[in-house]
TORBAVO-822411 format. One record per residue (C-alpha): residue number from 1; y, x, z. Coordinates in Angstrom, 2 decimals. Example, Ala and Ser with C-alpha at 12.3 -4.5 7.8 and 13.67 -1.06 7.14 Angstrom:
BEGIN
PT | 1 | -4.50 | 12.30 | 7.80;
PT | 2 | -1.06 | 13.67 | 7.14;
This chain:
BEGIN
PT | 1 | 33.99 | -114.00 | 55.10;
PT | 2 | 30.44 | -113.04 | 56.57;
PT | 3 | 30.02 | -116.30 | 58.14;
PT | 4 | 30.17 | -118.00 | 54.64;
PT | 5 | 27.39 | -115.92 | 53.32;
PT | 6 | 25.19 | -116.39 | 56.09;
PT | 7 | 25.65 | -120.48 | 55.11;
PT | 8 | 24.72 | -119.63 | 51.62;
PT | 9 | 21.87 | -117.25 | 52.68;
PT | 10 | 19.46 | -120.09 | 53.92;
PT | 11 | 16.27 | -121.33 | 53.18;
PT | 12 | 14.64 | -119.88 | 49.77;
PT | 13 | 11.08 | -119.62 | 50.21;
PT | 14 | 10.31 | -122.74 | 48.44;
PT | 15 | 10.83 | -121.01 | 44.99;
PT | 16 | 7.18 | -119.61 | 45.18;
PT | 17 | 5.79 | -122.84 | 45.65;
PT | 18 | 5.68 | -124.49 | 42.20;
PT | 19 | 5.12 | -123.11 | 38.45;
PT | 20 | 8.32 | -121.67 | 38.33;
PT | 21 | 11.03 | -122.16 | 36.08;
PT | 22 | 13.56 | -119.18 | 35.89;
PT | 23 | 16.69 | -120.99 | 34.37;
PT | 24 | 19.68 | -119.63 | 35.32;
PT | 25 | 18.42 | -116.75 | 37.22;
PT | 26 | 20.48 | -113.32 | 36.57;
PT | 27 | 19.27 | -109.84 | 36.89;
PT | 28 | 22.12 | -107.32 | 38.10;
PT | 29 | 22.56 | -103.75 | 38.06;
PT | 30 | 24.67 | -101.71 | 40.26;
PT | 31 | 25.23 | -98.39 | 41.35;
PT | 32 | 26.34 | -98.42 | 44.98;
PT | 33 | 28.77 | -95.41 | 45.42;
PT | 34 | 28.36 | -95.32 | 49.47;
PT | 35 | 26.86 | -96.41 | 52.44;
PT | 36 | 29.34 | -99.35 | 53.19;
PT | 37 | 28.14 | -100.86 | 49.67;
PT | 38 | 24.64 | -99.89 | 50.47;
PT | 39 | 25.70 | -101.81 | 53.43;
PT | 40 | 26.09 | -104.75 | 51.60;
PT | 41 | 23.12 | -104.62 | 49.39;
PT | 42 | 21.02 | -104.69 | 52.76;
PT | 43 | 23.04 | -107.70 | 54.27;
PT | 44 | 22.50 | -109.77 | 50.86;
PT | 45 | 18.67 | -109.25 | 51.32;
PT | 46 | 18.71 | -110.21 | 54.80;
PT | 47 | 20.35 | -113.44 | 53.88;
PT | 48 | 18.79 | -114.59 | 50.52;
PT | 49 | 15.48 | -113.99 | 48.51;
PT | 50 | 16.28 | -110.94 | 46.78;
PT | 51 | 13.83 | -109.69 | 44.28;
PT | 52 | 14.35 | -105.74 | 43.86;
PT | 53 | 13.15 | -104.55 | 40.37;
PT | 54 | 14.06 | -100.75 | 40.83;
PT | 55 | 13.70 | -99.62 | 43.34;
PT | 56 | 11.14 | -102.21 | 44.65;
PT | 57 | 12.54 | -102.38 | 48.04;
PT | 58 | 15.99 | -102.47 | 49.53;
PT | 59 | 14.97 | -100.00 | 52.16;
PT | 60 | 14.91 | -97.41 | 49.24;
PT | 61 | 18.40 | -98.24 | 48.17;
PT | 62 | 20.74 | -94.89 | 48.58;
PT | 63 | 24.33 | -94.34 | 47.60;
PT | 64 | 24.55 | -93.15 | 43.54;
PT | 65 | 21.22 | -94.79 | 42.73;
PT | 66 | 20.61 | -97.13 | 40.34;
PT | 67 | 19.67 | -100.44 | 41.41;
PT | 68 | 18.21 | -103.51 | 39.46;
PT | 69 | 17.46 | -107.02 | 41.18;
PT | 70 | 17.15 | -110.80 | 40.29;
PT | 71 | 18.66 | -113.50 | 42.06;
PT | 72 | 18.14 | -117.34 | 41.95;
PT | 73 | 20.22 | -119.30 | 39.87;
PT | 74 | 22.10 | -121.34 | 42.49;
PT | 75 | 22.80 | -117.97 | 44.41;
PT | 76 | 24.06 | -115.89 | 41.25;
PT | 77 | 27.74 | -116.97 | 41.55;
PT | 78 | 28.00 | -116.28 | 44.82;
PT | 79 | 26.56 | -112.87 | 44.56;
PT | 80 | 28.93 | -111.97 | 41.94;
PT | 81 | 31.61 | -113.08 | 44.02;
PT | 82 | 30.40 | -111.06 | 46.72;
PT | 83 | 30.07 | -107.88 | 44.58;
PT | 84 | 33.61 | -108.76 | 43.15;
PT | 85 | 35.37 | -108.95 | 46.80;
PT | 86 | 33.68 | -105.87 | 47.93;
PT | 87 | 35.06 | -104.06 | 44.96;
PT | 88 | 31.54 | -103.17 | 43.61;
PT | 89 | 31.02 | -102.40 | 40.12;
PT | 90 | 27.94 | -104.28 | 38.59;
PT | 91 | 26.61 | -105.61 | 35.28;
PT | 92 | 24.28 | -108.54 | 34.37;
PT | 93 | 21.37 | -107.16 | 32.79;
PT | 94 | 19.86 | -110.40 | 32.03;
PT | 95 | 21.80 | -113.59 | 32.19;
PT | 96 | 19.07 | -116.28 | 31.95;
PT | 97 | 16.00 | -114.93 | 33.04;
PT | 98 | 14.01 | -117.88 | 31.82;
PT | 99 | 15.46 | -117.04 | 28.05;
PT | 100 | 14.35 | -113.64 | 28.36;
PT | 101 | 10.95 | -114.98 | 29.53;
PT | 102 | 10.69 | -117.16 | 26.31;
PT | 103 | 12.02 | -114.32 | 24.00;
PT | 104 | 9.53 | -112.04 | 25.39;
PT | 105 | 6.69 | -113.76 | 23.23;
PT | 106 | 8.28 | -112.80 | 19.96;
PT | 107 | 5.09 | -111.54 | 18.24;
PT | 108 | 4.41 | -112.24 | 14.72;
PT | 109 | 0.68 | -112.42 | 15.45;
PT | 110 | 0.11 | -116.03 | 15.79;
PT | 111 | -3.53 | -116.32 | 16.93;
PT | 112 | -5.26 | -117.86 | 19.76;
PT | 113 | -7.91 | -114.44 | 19.95;
PT | 114 | -7.14 | -111.25 | 21.14;
PT | 115 | -4.46 | -109.17 | 19.36;
PT | 116 | -3.02 | -105.63 | 20.32;
PT | 117 | 0.20 | -106.67 | 19.70;
PT | 118 | 0.78 | -109.37 | 21.88;
PT | 119 | 0.38 | -109.91 | 25.50;
PT | 120 | -3.18 | -111.23 | 26.29;
PT | 121 | -4.29 | -113.40 | 29.23;
PT | 122 | -6.82 | -112.08 | 31.58;
PT | 123 | -9.98 | -114.56 | 29.75;
PT | 124 | -8.91 | -112.98 | 26.77;
PT | 125 | -8.82 | -109.46 | 27.90;
PT | 126 | -12.14 | -109.96 | 29.62;
PT | 127 | -13.94 | -111.44 | 26.61;
PT | 128 | -12.25 | -108.13 | 24.72;
PT | 129 | -13.95 | -106.07 | 26.96;
PT | 130 | -17.42 | -107.50 | 26.01;
PT | 131 | -16.66 | -107.51 | 22.37;
PT | 132 | -15.33 | -104.01 | 22.21;
PT | 133 | -18.46 | -102.57 | 23.77;
PT | 134 | -20.67 | -104.52 | 21.93;
PT | 135 | -19.12 | -103.68 | 18.53;
PT | 136 | -19.01 | -100.01 | 19.46;
PT | 137 | -22.27 | -99.31 | 21.56;
PT | 138 | -22.39 | -95.63 | 20.78;
PT | 139 | -18.86 | -95.06 | 22.19;
PT | 140 | -17.93 | -97.75 | 24.53;
PT | 141 | -20.01 | -99.41 | 27.59;
PT | 142 | -18.81 | -101.99 | 29.98;
PT | 143 | -19.46 | -102.13 | 33.82;
PT | 144 | -18.42 | -104.02 | 36.75;
PT | 145 | -17.28 | -101.98 | 39.65;
PT | 146 | -16.30 | -104.62 | 42.05;
PT | 147 | -14.67 | -108.09 | 42.17;
PT | 148 | -11.25 | -109.40 | 43.22;
PT | 149 | -10.29 | -111.35 | 46.23;
PT | 150 | -10.75 | -114.59 | 44.24;
PT | 151 | -13.84 | -113.43 | 42.80;
PT | 152 | -13.07 | -112.22 | 39.43;
PT | 153 | -15.41 | -109.36 | 38.22;
PT | 154 | -13.26 | -105.81 | 37.73;
PT | 155 | -14.65 | -104.45 | 34.18;
PT | 156 | -14.48 | -100.92 | 33.62;
PT | 157 | -15.06 | -99.41 | 30.11;
PT | 158 | -16.68 | -96.05 | 29.56;
PT | 159 | -15.78 | -94.22 | 26.18;
PT | 160 | -17.36 | -91.12 | 24.98;
PT | 161 | -20.04 | -89.75 | 22.82;
PT | 162 | -22.94 | -89.27 | 25.14;
PT | 163 | -23.60 | -85.97 | 26.37;
PT | 164 | -25.13 | -83.72 | 29.19;
PT | 165 | -22.33 | -82.59 | 32.03;
PT | 166 | -19.17 | -84.39 | 30.88;
PT | 167 | -16.32 | -84.13 | 32.76;
PT | 168 | -14.17 | -87.39 | 32.59;
PT | 169 | -10.59 | -88.77 | 32.89;
PT | 170 | -9.85 | -91.78 | 35.01;
PT | 171 | -7.07 | -94.40 | 33.73;
PT | 172 | -5.91 | -97.49 | 35.16;
PT | 173 | -3.50 | -99.93 | 34.12;
PT | 174 | -2.21 | -103.32 | 35.84;
PT | 175 | -1.71 | -102.39 | 39.43;
PT | 176 | 1.47 | -104.54 | 39.61;
PT | 177 | 1.04 | -107.79 | 38.10;
PT | 178 | 4.18 | -108.30 | 36.28;
PT | 179 | 4.10 | -105.28 | 34.54;
PT | 180 | 2.24 | -106.79 | 31.39;
PT | 181 | 2.97 | -103.87 | 28.96;
PT | 182 | 0.41 | -101.69 | 31.12;
PT | 183 | -2.69 | -103.53 | 30.38;
PT | 184 | -1.35 | -103.66 | 26.89;
PT | 185 | -1.62 | -99.91 | 26.94;
PT | 186 | -5.08 | -100.04 | 28.11;
PT | 187 | -6.34 | -102.11 | 25.63;
PT | 188 | -4.24 | -99.96 | 23.08;
PT | 189 | -5.91 | -96.63 | 24.04;
PT | 190 | -9.25 | -98.20 | 23.80;
PT | 191 | -8.79 | -99.22 | 20.28;
PT | 192 | -6.90 | -96.28 | 19.13;
PT | 193 | -10.26 | -94.18 | 20.62;
PT | 194 | -12.77 | -96.42 | 18.51;
PT | 195 | -10.61 | -96.61 | 15.43;
PT | 196 | -9.79 | -93.07 | 15.10;
PT | 197 | -13.01 | -91.35 | 16.25;
PT | 198 | -14.49 | -89.76 | 13.41;
PT | 199 | -11.18 | -89.48 | 11.58;
PT | 200 | -8.64 | -88.21 | 14.17;
PT | 201 | -9.83 | -84.37 | 15.14;
PT | 202 | -8.10 | -84.73 | 18.76;
PT | 203 | -9.47 | -88.01 | 19.37;
PT | 204 | -12.95 | -86.95 | 18.04;
PT | 205 | -12.89 | -83.76 | 20.00;
PT | 206 | -11.93 | -85.59 | 22.82;
PT | 207 | -14.62 | -88.05 | 23.00;
PT | 208 | -17.13 | -85.63 | 21.95;
PT | 209 | -16.41 | -83.46 | 25.01;
PT | 210 | -15.19 | -85.75 | 27.59;
PT | 211 | -15.49 | -89.35 | 28.69;
PT | 212 | -12.79 | -91.71 | 29.53;
PT | 213 | -12.95 | -94.40 | 32.10;
PT | 214 | -10.35 | -97.16 | 31.43;
PT | 215 | -10.02 | -100.11 | 33.99;
PT | 216 | -7.84 | -102.32 | 31.86;
PT | 217 | -6.19 | -104.52 | 34.63;
PT | 218 | -6.66 | -103.39 | 38.23;
PT | 219 | -4.76 | -106.36 | 40.09;
PT | 220 | -6.43 | -109.25 | 37.91;
PT | 221 | -5.77 | -112.22 | 40.54;
PT | 222 | -2.08 | -111.56 | 40.27;
PT | 223 | -2.19 | -111.17 | 36.44;
PT | 224 | -3.52 | -114.33 | 36.26;
PT | 225 | -0.69 | -115.74 | 38.58;
PT | 226 | 1.88 | -114.39 | 36.37;
PT | 227 | 0.58 | -116.29 | 33.54;
PT | 228 | -0.16 | -119.30 | 35.43;
PT | 229 | 2.39 | -119.95 | 38.38;
PT | 230 | 4.88 | -117.29 | 38.67;
PT | 231 | 5.77 | -114.65 | 36.00;
PT | 232 | 7.69 | -112.69 | 38.59;
PT | 233 | 4.63 | -111.91 | 40.77;
PT | 234 | 3.98 | -108.40 | 41.81;
PT | 235 | 1.39 | -108.33 | 44.71;
PT | 236 | -2.45 | -109.20 | 44.93;
PT | 237 | -3.10 | -112.62 | 45.81;
PT | 238 | -5.22 | -111.93 | 49.26;
PT | 239 | -4.28 | -114.24 | 52.56;
PT | 240 | -2.87 | -112.05 | 55.18;
PT | 241 | -3.74 | -113.00 | 58.56;
PT | 242 | -1.14 | -114.85 | 60.60;
PT | 243 | 1.29 | -114.90 | 57.70;
PT | 244 | 2.13 | -117.67 | 55.46;
PT | 245 | 2.99 | -114.79 | 52.75;
PT | 246 | 0.20 | -113.95 | 50.42;
PT | 247 | -0.91 | -110.66 | 48.84;
PT | 248 | -0.46 | -106.71 | 49.47;
PT | 249 | 0.94 | -104.41 | 47.11;
PT | 250 | -1.94 | -102.30 | 45.73;
PT | 251 | -0.28 | -99.25 | 45.02;
PT | 252 | 0.95 | -99.25 | 48.64;
PT | 253 | -2.83 | -99.54 | 49.94;
PT | 254 | -4.17 | -96.12 | 49.40;
PT | 255 | -4.96 | -93.69 | 52.18;
PT | 256 | -2.02 | -91.18 | 51.26;
PT | 257 | 0.38 | -91.13 | 53.89;
PT | 258 | -0.32 | -94.89 | 54.04;
PT | 259 | 2.47 | -96.92 | 55.28;
PT | 260 | 4.72 | -94.25 | 56.38;
PT | 261 | 7.55 | -94.39 | 53.98;
PT | 262 | 8.67 | -96.56 | 50.84;
PT | 263 | 6.20 | -99.24 | 52.19;
PT | 264 | 6.74 | -102.13 | 54.25;
PT | 265 | 4.51 | -103.53 | 57.05;
PT | 266 | 5.84 | -107.19 | 56.57;
PT | 267 | 3.21 | -109.39 | 54.90;
PT | 268 | 5.96 | -110.86 | 53.20;
PT | 269 | 7.31 | -107.90 | 51.45;
PT | 270 | 6.97 | -106.80 | 48.25;
PT | 271 | 5.79 | -103.41 | 49.09;
PT | 272 | 3.71 | -104.63 | 51.98;
PT | 273 | 1.12 | -101.91 | 52.45;
PT | 274 | -1.73 | -104.18 | 53.85;
PT | 275 | -3.52 | -104.32 | 57.12;
PT | 276 | -5.43 | -100.83 | 56.50;
PT | 277 | -5.86 | -98.49 | 53.81;
PT | 278 | -7.96 | -100.09 | 51.07;
PT | 279 | -7.77 | -103.67 | 52.58;
PT | 280 | -7.65 | -104.92 | 49.35;
PT | 281 | -11.14 | -105.61 | 47.31;
PT | 282 | -9.52 | -104.52 | 44.29;
PT | 283 | -8.15 | -100.66 | 45.68;
PT | 284 | -11.43 | -100.43 | 47.78;
PT | 285 | -13.58 | -100.91 | 44.27;
PT | 286 | -11.09 | -98.35 | 42.69;
PT | 287 | -11.26 | -95.94 | 45.47;
PT | 288 | -14.90 | -96.10 | 45.83;
PT | 289 | -15.82 | -95.54 | 41.95;
PT | 290 | -13.54 | -92.56 | 42.01;
PT | 291 | -15.31 | -91.20 | 45.16;
PT | 292 | -18.73 | -91.66 | 43.42;
PT | 293 | -17.45 | -89.66 | 40.56;
PT | 294 | -15.64 | -87.11 | 42.09;
PT | 295 | -17.35 | -84.30 | 40.68;
PT | 296 | -16.76 | -85.16 | 37.00;
PT | 297 | -13.42 | -86.95 | 37.25;
PT | 298 | -10.89 | -84.36 | 36.38;
PT | 299 | -7.66 | -86.46 | 35.69;
PT | 300 | -6.25 | -89.71 | 37.03;
PT | 301 | -3.79 | -91.63 | 34.77;
PT | 302 | -2.12 | -94.78 | 36.12;
PT | 303 | 0.14 | -96.89 | 34.01;
PT | 304 | 2.85 | -98.86 | 35.54;
PT | 305 | 6.40 | -99.98 | 34.11;
PT | 306 | 9.51 | -99.78 | 33.95;
PT | 307 | 11.93 | -96.84 | 33.98;
PT | 308 | 10.49 | -94.41 | 31.36;
PT | 309 | 8.80 | -91.82 | 33.94;
PT | 310 | 6.13 | -89.33 | 34.00;
PT | 311 | 5.59 | -88.78 | 37.46;
PT | 312 | 3.06 | -86.58 | 39.71;
PT | 313 | 2.30 | -86.04 | 43.31;
PT | 314 | 3.74 | -86.46 | 45.45;
PT | 315 | 5.59 | -89.68 | 46.49;
PT | 316 | 4.84 | -89.69 | 50.14;
PT | 317 | 6.17 | -86.47 | 50.92;
PT | 318 | 8.88 | -84.62 | 49.49;
PT | 319 | 6.73 | -81.53 | 49.66;
PT | 320 | 5.81 | -80.25 | 46.25;
PT | 321 | 1.97 | -80.18 | 45.75;
PT | 322 | 0.10 | -76.75 | 45.47;
PT | 323 | 0.02 | -77.22 | 41.42;
PT | 324 | 3.64 | -77.82 | 41.22;
PT | 325 | 4.36 | -75.51 | 38.42;
PT | 326 | 1.51 | -76.23 | 36.28;
PT | 327 | 1.81 | -80.24 | 36.68;
PT | 328 | 5.62 | -79.96 | 36.04;
PT | 329 | 4.87 | -78.03 | 32.54;
PT | 330 | 2.40 | -80.71 | 31.78;
PT | 331 | 4.69 | -83.33 | 32.19;
PT | 332 | 7.47 | -81.59 | 30.29;
PT | 333 | 5.48 | -80.90 | 27.25;
PT | 334 | 3.95 | -84.82 | 27.51;
PT | 335 | 7.48 | -86.03 | 27.72;
PT | 336 | 8.11 | -84.18 | 24.48;
PT | 337 | 5.30 | -85.44 | 22.57;
PT | 338 | 6.03 | -88.90 | 23.40;
PT | 339 | 10.07 | -88.56 | 22.61;
PT | 340 | 8.61 | -87.10 | 19.03;
PT | 341 | 7.91 | -90.47 | 17.69;
PT | 342 | 10.53 | -92.71 | 18.58;
PT | 343 | 13.12 | -90.55 | 20.30;
PT | 344 | 12.31 | -92.41 | 23.40;
PT | 345 | 13.69 | -90.27 | 26.49;
PT | 346 | 11.32 | -89.60 | 29.69;
PT | 347 | 12.51 | -88.22 | 32.94;
PT | 348 | 9.80 | -86.30 | 34.40;
PT | 349 | 8.97 | -84.50 | 37.84;
PT | 350 | 7.45 | -85.12 | 41.37;
PT | 351 | 7.75 | -88.80 | 42.27;
PT | 352 | 9.31 | -88.84 | 46.06;
PT | 353 | 12.26 | -86.46 | 44.33;
PT | 354 | 12.13 | -87.89 | 40.82;
PT | 355 | 12.79 | -91.82 | 41.98;
PT | 356 | 12.23 | -92.41 | 45.52;
PT | 357 | 9.63 | -91.70 | 48.52;
PT | 358 | 6.81 | -94.31 | 48.33;
PT | 359 | 3.44 | -94.03 | 50.43;
PT | 360 | 0.02 | -95.44 | 49.73;
PT | 361 | 0.02 | -94.49 | 45.96;
PT | 362 | -3.14 | -94.18 | 43.94;
PT | 363 | -1.68 | -91.00 | 42.35;
PT | 364 | -1.11 | -89.16 | 45.25;
PT | 365 | -4.70 | -90.51 | 46.68;
PT | 366 | -6.24 | -88.99 | 43.58;
PT | 367 | -4.71 | -85.79 | 43.91;
PT | 368 | -5.43 | -85.58 | 47.73;
PT | 369 | -9.15 | -86.40 | 46.78;
PT | 370 | -9.17 | -83.26 | 44.60;
PT | 371 | -8.11 | -84.58 | 40.99;
PT | 372 | -5.48 | -81.98 | 40.19;
PT | 373 | -4.32 | -83.80 | 36.87;
PT | 374 | -2.69 | -86.85 | 38.36;
PT | 375 | 0.00 | -88.70 | 36.76;
PT | 376 | 2.04 | -92.00 | 36.68;
PT | 377 | 3.40 | -93.25 | 33.83;
PT | 378 | 6.37 | -95.94 | 33.82;
PT | 379 | 6.62 | -97.11 | 30.43;
PT | 380 | 9.55 | -98.77 | 28.48;
PT | 381 | 12.07 | -99.70 | 28.95;
PT | 382 | 15.19 | -98.40 | 31.42;
PT | 383 | 16.31 | -102.15 | 32.15;
PT | 384 | 17.46 | -103.99 | 29.48;
PT | 385 | 14.40 | -106.04 | 29.45;
PT | 386 | 12.69 | -104.96 | 32.70;
PT | 387 | 9.45 | -106.37 | 33.22;
PT | 388 | 9.98 | -108.43 | 30.22;
PT | 389 | 9.48 | -106.30 | 27.32;
PT | 390 | 8.93 | -108.08 | 24.23;
PT | 391 | 5.96 | -107.96 | 22.24;
PT | 392 | 7.76 | -106.55 | 19.43;
PT | 393 | 7.78 | -103.19 | 21.79;
PT | 394 | 4.36 | -103.32 | 22.25;
PT | 395 | 3.54 | -101.56 | 19.55;
PT | 396 | 5.98 | -98.37 | 19.52;
PT | 397 | 5.81 | -98.21 | 23.07;
PT | 398 | 1.96 | -98.09 | 22.86;
PT | 399 | 2.05 | -95.43 | 20.09;
PT | 400 | 4.46 | -92.98 | 21.79;
PT | 401 | 2.39 | -93.45 | 25.06;
PT | 402 | -0.80 | -92.47 | 23.23;
PT | 403 | 0.67 | -88.98 | 22.19;
PT | 404 | 1.50 | -88.11 | 25.61;
PT | 405 | -1.94 | -89.46 | 26.75;
PT | 406 | -3.62 | -87.46 | 24.46;
PT | 407 | -1.68 | -84.23 | 25.20;
PT | 408 | -2.61 | -84.45 | 28.75;
PT | 409 | -6.30 | -85.20 | 27.98;
PT | 410 | -6.44 | -82.39 | 25.55;
PT | 411 | -4.86 | -79.82 | 28.19;
PT | 412 | -7.34 | -81.32 | 30.87;
PT | 413 | -10.32 | -80.44 | 28.52;
PT | 414 | -8.89 | -76.83 | 28.09;
PT | 415 | -8.24 | -76.20 | 31.73;
PT | 416 | -11.33 | -77.66 | 33.17;
PT | 417 | -11.82 | -76.78 | 36.49;
């Protein structure tokens, strides 16, 4: 049987070379029951291009773990045959990825301009950052903290009433290019802040007493690429020495147990850690800004998708952080707040134990810099749509997430250190 699979698994790099159609591609879900079934997944990944959605690398797959992965159209029947032949139970989460892609843009807001209830491309987001600052000069200012590999400015919004000695919360979105719901949340948060200031007592207090730094998209080049070439792209777009493979996983590129676990040293891998910590211009710009403002930044929030998780350090070790009890109780309370609106269930806990170990993450790095309140959100959903969450879910997703973020921010304000 294995010889047959080796033949099937030959060439599959070509898929990355054109503006991709995902017609007929499938997303599978399975839960390997034992080491032998894990081995079959490893074998699959070795002979053909398998895009792991959850977890993000085959090396992280363990027995009893839920695994979501994408397969090219011409291989999908072969994969199903192999899974059946091996006696592995599986389900097809997405039967035709292109149809799911097309269905994602289901917003009833038909406008070429910026909208909070649809996915906006980078040019639209960049223009919005200028507009929101111009329209709310007493609450919002825009700066550039660096530029991307391809030379795009990295815009940062600072929100809050001006005042002396203010502490701050840093929030970023769009680390992984295909996680479109993430930048949508950063935009939503800014909108809510400016629209409810002076009306909502909690938001008003937060903006009076704290500053918020919001980086709407970290991995701008990758995000642009998902709009123009390959919707499933994850990494940055930097060239790698001695490799035809492009990009680094920016959330494996921080100096926090760098490249030790859950990250790859191969430039072709989705979880490539980069040639060195902060080798990516985007991660270096973010880290430089935080280092420069360490005396004032008291919380770090980073927004990803998907899985409905609220995580805190550590990812790079199973050791619990010194502030475990406090962080766990905040995550528990914030998850309850989030669920209070649409009954969306979040799982929370230290990342390595709650999902899987991964090194080089921005939250671990921020925590190790002394920012005690460091949290990662993995937004909707749990896999029905995965990275292709429909625009019709932007509003409920952002509304519920806002409740959790406000809870955490208010807690930080009441427990400044």
